[in-house]
C-alpha positions in Angstrom: 0.0 0.0 0.0 1.2 3.5 -0.8 2.5 5.5 2.1 0.0 8.2 1.2 -2.8 5.7 1.5 -1.6 4.5 4.9 -1.7 8.1 6.1 -5.1 8.6 4.6 -6.4 5.6 6.5 -5.4 7.1 9.7 -6.8 10.6 8.9 -9.9 9.8 6.9 -11.3 6.5 8.2 -13.8 6.8 11.1 -16.4 5.0 13.0 -20.0 6.3 13.2 -19.4 6.5 17.0 -16.7 9.2 16.5 -19.4 11.7 15.8 -22.4 11.2 18.0 -25.7 12.8 17.1 -25.3 15.5 19.7 -22.1 16.7 17.9 -23.8 16.7 14.5 -26.8 18.6 15.8 -24.5 21.2 17.4 -23.0 21.8 14.0 -26.6 22.7 12.9 -27.2 25.1 15.6 -25.2 28.0 14.2 -22.2 25.8 13.4 -20.0 27.0 10.5 -20.2 23.8 8.5 -23.8 22.8 8.6 -25.5 22.2 5.3 -28.9 20.9 4.4 -29.1 17.1 3.9 -31.1 15.2 1.2 -31.4 11.4 1.5 -32.1 9.6 -1.8 -33.2 6.0 -2.1 -33.0 4.6 -5.7 -35.6 1.8 -5.8 -36.7 -0.9 -8.2 -39.1 -3.5 -6.8 -38.0 -3.1 -3.2 -41.4 -3.1 -1.5 -40.2 -5.6 1.0 -37.5 -3.4 2.5 -38.0 0.3 1.4 -40.7 1.0 4.0 -38.6 0.0 7.0 -35.7 2.1 5.8 -37.9 5.2 5.2 -39.5 4.8 8.6 -36.2 4.6 10.5 -34.8 7.7 8.8 -38.0 9.7 9.4 -38.3 8.6 13.0 -34.7 8.8 14.1 -33.3 11.7 11.9 -36.3 13.9 11.0 -38.7 13.6 13.9 -36.6 12.8 17.0 -33.9 15.1 15.8 -33.6 17.4 12.7 -30.6 16.0 10.9 -32.2 15.1 7.6 -34.1 17.8 5.7 -35.4 15.8 2.8 -36.1 12.1 2.1 -36.8 11.1 -1.5 -37.4 7.7 -3.1 -36.8 7.6 -6.8 -38.9 4.8 -8.3 -37.2 3.6 -11.4 -40.2 1.6 -12.8 -41.2 -0.8 -10.1 -43.9 -3.3 -10.9 -44.6 -4.1 -7.2 -45.9 -1.8 -4.4 -42.5 0.0 -3.9 -43.9 3.5 -4.5 -47.0 3.0 -2.3 -45.0 1.5 0.5 -42.4 4.3 0.5 -45.1 7.0 0.3 -47.0 5.5 3.2 -43.8 5.3 5.3 -43.2 9.0 4.8 -41.0 9.5 1.8 -41.6 11.8 -1.1 -41.8 9.5 -4.1 -40.9 10.5 -7.6 -41.0 8.4 -10.8 -37.7 8.4 -12.6 -39.4 9.1 -16.0 -41.1 12.2 -14.6 -37.6 13.8 -14.0 -36.1 15.7 -17.0 -38.5 14.2 -19.6 -36.6 16.0 -22.3 -34.0 13.3 -22.1 -35.5 9.8 -22.3 -34.5 7.7 -19.3 -32.5 4.5 -19.7 -32.5 1.6 -17.3 -29.8 1.7 -14.6 -29.0 2.8 -11.1 -26.7 5.6 -12.1 -29.4 7.1 -14.3 -31.6 7.4 -11.2 -28.9 8.9 -9.0 -28.1 11.4 -11.7 -31.7 12.5 -12.1 -32.2 12.8 -8.4 -30.0 15.9 -8.3 -32.8 17.7 -10.2 -35.5 17.0 -7.6 -33.5 17.4 -4.4 -32.2 20.6 -2.8 -29.7 19.5 -0.1 -26.2 20.8 0.1 -25.2 17.3 1.0 -26.8 14.3 -0.9 -26.8 11.0 0.8 -27.5 7.9 -1.3 -28.9 4.8 0.4 -29.7 1.5 -1.3 -33.4 0.5 -0.9 -32.7 -3.3 -0.3 -31.1 -3.1 3.1 -32.3 -5.3 5.9 -32.1 -4.5 9.6 -31.4 -0.9 8.7 -29.8 1.5 11.2 -29.9 5.3 11.1 -26.2 5.1 11.6 -25.9 4.5 7.9 -27.0 8.0 7.3 -25.7 9.9 10.3 -22.4 8.1 10.1 -21.6 9.2 6.5 -23.0 12.7 6.6 -21.2 13.4 9.9 -17.8 14.2 8.4 -19.4 16.5 5.8 -21.3 18.4 8.5 -18.3 18.9 10.8 -15.3 19.2 8.4 -15.4 21.6 5.4 -12.4 19.9 3.8 -14.3 16.6 3.4 -16.2 16.3 0.1 -17.2 12.6 -0.4 -17.7 9.9 2.3 -18.5 6.2 1.7 -19.8 3.7 4.3 -17.7 0.7 5.1 -19.2 -2.4 6.7 -19.1 -6.2 7.0 -21.1 -8.0 4.2 -22.3 -11.4 5.3 -23.3 -13.9 2.6 -26.2 -15.8 4.1 -24.9 -17.1 7.4 -21.3 -16.7 6.5 -19.5 -13.6 7.7 -17.4 -11.5 5.3 -18.2 -13.4 2.1 -20.4 -10.7 0.4 -19.1 -8.2 -2.0 -17.9 -10.7 -4.6 -17.7 -8.3 -7.5 -15.7 -5.9 -5.2 -13.1 -8.6 -4.4 -12.9 -10.1 -7.9 -13.1 -7.0 -10.1 -13.2 -3.6 -8.4 -10.5 -4.0 -5.8 -7.9 -5.4 -8.3 -8.8 -2.6 -10.8 -8.4 0.1 -8.2 -5.2 -1.4 -6.7 -3.6 -1.7 -10.2 -4.8 1.5 -11.8 -5.8 3.9 -9.0 -3.7 2.8 -6.0 -4.6 5.9 -4.1 -8.1 4.4 -3.7 -6.8 1.1 -2.4 -7.8 2.0 1.2 -11.5 2.0 0.5 -13.1 -1.0 2.2 -16.3 -0.9 0.2 -15.6 1.0 -3.1 -18.8 -0.3 -4.7 -21.1 0.2 -1.7 -24.3 2.1 -2.4 -24.2 4.1 0.8 -22.3 7.4 0.4 -22.7 11.1 1.0 -21.3 13.8 -1.2 -21.4 17.6 -1.4 -23.7 18.7 -4.1 -21.1 21.1 -5.4 -18.9 18.1 -6.2 -21.6 15.8 -7.6 -22.8 18.4 -10.1 -19.3 18.4 -11.6 -19.1 14.6 -12.2 -20.4 12.5 -15.1 -22.6 9.6 -14.0 -22.3 6.1 -15.6 -25.9 5.1 -16.1 -25.6 1.5 -14.8 -23.7 -0.6 -12.3 -20.5 1.3 -12.9 -21.7 4.4 -11.2 -20.1 3.8 -7.8 -16.6 3.1 -9.2 -16.9 6.0 -11.8 -17.9 8.6 -9.1 -15.1 7.5 -6.8 -12.4 7.6 -9.5 -13.7 11.0 -10.8 -13.9 12.4 -7.3 -10.3 11.5 -6.7 -9.2 13.3 -9.8 -11.5 16.3 -9.1 -10.8 17.0 -5.4 -7.9 14.7 -4.4 -7.6 11.9 -1.9 -7.7 13.9 1.3 -11.2 15.2 0.4 -12.5 11.6 0.5 -13.3 9.5 3.5 -15.1 6.4 4.9 -17.0 5.6 8.0 -17.6 2.2 9.6 -21.3 1.7 10.1 -21.2 -2.0 11.2 -23.0 -4.7 9.1 -24.8 -4.4 5.9 -27.5 -7.0 5.1 -29.2 -7.0 1.8 -30.5 -9.1 -1.1 -27.7 -10.9 -3.0 -27.8 -11.4 -6.7 -27.1 -14.6 -8.6 -23.8 -15.3 -10.4 -25.1 -14.3 -13.8 -26.3 -10.9 -12.6 -22.9 -10.4 -10.9 -21.2 -11.2 -14.2 -23.2 -8.4 -15.9 -22.3 -6.1 -13.0 -18.6 -6.9 -13.3 -18.7 -6.2 -17.1 -20.2 -2.8 -16.5 -17.7 -2.0 -13.8 -14.8 -3.1 -16.0 -16.1 -0.9 -18.9 -16.4 2.1 -16.5 -12.8 1.6 -15.5 -11.6 1.1 -19.1 -13.2 4.3 -20.3 -11.5 6.2 -17.5 -8.2 4.7 -18.4 -8.3 5.4 -22.1 -11.5 7.4 -22.8 -11.7 5.1 -25.8 -14.4 2.6 -26.9 -15.0 -1.0 -26.1 -14.3 -3.3 -29.0 -17.5 -5.2 -28.3 -19.8 -3.6 -25.7 -21.7 -6.8 -24.9 -21.4 -9.9 -22.6 -22.4 -13.4 -23.5 -23.4 -15.7 -20.6 -24.6 -19.3 -20.7 -27.5 -21.2 -19.1 -28.2 -24.8 -19.3 -31.4 -25.5 -21.3 -33.2 -28.7 -22.4 -30.7 -29.4 -25.1 -27.5 -28.1 -23.5 -26.0 -24.7 -22.8 -27.9 -21.7 -24.3 -26.0 -18.4 -24.9 -27.6 -15.2 -23.8 -26.0 -11.9 -24.8 -26.5 -8.7 -22.9 -25.4 -5.2 -23.7 -22.9 -3.6 -21.4 -23.8 -0.1 -20.4 -21.8 2.3 -22.6 -23.6 5.5 -21.8 -22.8 8.2 -19.3 -24.8 11.3 -18.3 -22.9 14.6 -18.4 -22.1 16.6 -15.3 -25.4 18.0 -14.0 -24.1 21.6 -14.1 -24.2 21.2 -17.9 -28.0 20.6 -17.9 -29.9 23.8 -18.6 -32.9 22.8 -16.4 -30.6 22.2 -13.5 -28.8 25.5 -13.9 -32.2 27.3 -14.1 -33.5 25.5 -11.0 -30.4 26.3 -9.0 -30.5 30.0 -10.1 -34.2 30.4 -9.1 
């Protein structure tokens, strides 16, 4: 590990216990660093979990204390009761396709996160995946804490254990097999991030609006790499929030995720084009293995500050 990264781990890795709620609330009572906080949950068919997450955030961070100013669920085309459940639990729910209709939406998590900047107003934007189980408010307060108390911090990711079923520490397979090798080899300054692909992170809006957003699974890696180049390593941090339990995807879905992440890295290395932006996988059928070919996301959305509707909204 680079000596620079060893130093960064000491300075910029924290536990959520390092900044208790009382300290964060004091930052809001006339403190110099307090900014408004928007929490965004991108959701696609997450009716089983999104309600509990919304209820915890509302109860613990909006009603008992006033740490979160805005809680928004962006529904990216759910066919279950995700939108209704989230709305009943107390979130403002917005359909992905209703945001910036001038630009037709494409499938993908990054697309939803990018569009969320147009319908939120917080100085700090906190993204939380909607499939988390046994959710704790520490996931939010932990990662927004450094941004509320230290003006030099721009981007904070959650770090946590990821059990796979009953086995501790075996989750995050794409992280270990794809993302971590890529980062260590090509962006060694980012080798200290425990969960580089994690979906829980908080970022200053002023930084997010400068960054391009890969539309699909590559969004987390893309934002992290681009943030490093934009504001430098010392503006990035991570906070230990304990254990993350969520729905795990099957091996084929993980393969597609890995291909999108590799493509995101490849573009940042060369800004060139993939020779063949598709991935063929195999499933056993009645008469042997059947190939299925899927497109690999090759589109990115431009920095939000280049979108005229966003500029007009921020100027209003």
